[in-house]
N, C-alpha and C positions, 0 to 999 in steps of 0.2 A: 263020875267021867262024864255024867251029862252037865254037872258044874261047868268043868275045865272047857266043854264044847262052847255051852252060852256065856262060858266069859270069853272065851276066842271069836265065837261069834260080834260080841259086843265091841273087842277090840280090832278084829277086821273093819265091822260098820264105821265106825271112829276114825279109823284110819283112813276108810275111802270119805266118810264126810272131811276130814282132814286136804284130802287130797283135791276134793271138790271145790273148798275154799281156796284152797292154793292155785286150782285150774284159774277158777273167775277172778280171783286178784289178778293175775296174769295176764287174761282175758283183758281187764279194765286197764291195765299196764302197759300193752300191745296196742288197744284201741287209743288210748292217750298220746301215746308214743306218734301211732302212724296221724293222727289229728296237726301231731305241733309239726309232723315229717310234711303235712298239708299247706299249713302256714306259715312255715319254712320255705317251701318250695314257692309257692305266690308273692311270697316278699322278694325273695328272689330273679322271679321274672318280673314284678313292677321297676326293682333297680336298676336288671339288665335294659327294661325300656328307656327307662328316664337317663340311664348313661350313654346310652344309641340316641338320643333326642340333644342333650347336654352335647355329644361331639359334631353333631349335624351343625347345631347353631350355632359353635365355636366352629367350625369350618367355615358357613356361611358366614360370621363375623372377620372370619381372616381375610375372606375373598372381599370381602367389601372395605376393609381398612389397605388390602395390596391396592382398591381400584381407585379410592382418597387421595393414597399418597401419589401414585402415577396422572390423577387430576392436578396433585397441588405443584407435582413435578412442568407438567405442561404451563399454569396458572406463571408457576416461577420461571421457565424459559420466556413465556408470552413476555412476561414484566421485562426480563430483562432486554430483550430483543426492542421492546417499547423504552425502556431508557437510555439502549445506547442512541436508536434513530432518534432522542429528542436530543442526545447529546451534538449526532452528526447536524440537524437540524441546526440549531444553535450555533456551530459554529462556522456550518456556511451561510447560517443569517450573519453573520459576525463577516465574515471574509466578504462575501457580498455588501454589506453596507461598508466596510474600508478599504475596497477597490477605488473608487474616485479619489483616494488619496496616493501619490507615488510613494512616500516614504515605506508605504506597507503593505510592498508588492512581497518583500521579502520575509515579511512576516506571515503571508498566506503562506508560503512552501513551509515555514514552519509550522502551520496551523493545519495542512494536512499528514505533516510527518508527525506530528501531536494528537491527530484524531484517529491515525493511524495505531500509536503506541497505547493511546487511550483505548484503543479495540482490543490491543493484545492482554493489556491490562484486565480490561472486564472479563476477557476467558480464564483466565489466570486467576482471577476472584470469582467464577463459576465452578471452576474444579476446584478451589480450596475451599469456596463453604457448602459443595454442592457435591460432593464425593460420588454421592449414590446418583448416579445418573443410570443407572442398569434399572430396570422394573425388577420387584420383589416377589412378582409371581412368574 
């Protein structure tokens, strides 16, 4: 009976030792998982911050692109106006120089008609090659 009690006590001690080892192992695993979770949370925070920064930069670049497109359109319009003015001046200069000749009076009328025709062609040309006259923003 004493032998049985001692054996039971020995078995109980072994079970307690085993349970303590398992508890320690579980605590170590839990600690490792908590550390891994903390690392993942930090990584997630970094990625979120990086994404927000990238989104802000993309927005700034889109705004800059829009402004550049607007400036390009203004420059193209100004160039078209200057070209039209140049053509008008050329036609007027040629009509003034030919004003002394009596035969060319009919041509002067044709020149004005040609000028009006050229201006309308210029407008059509701009609409054809620059159809996006509305600002992008």
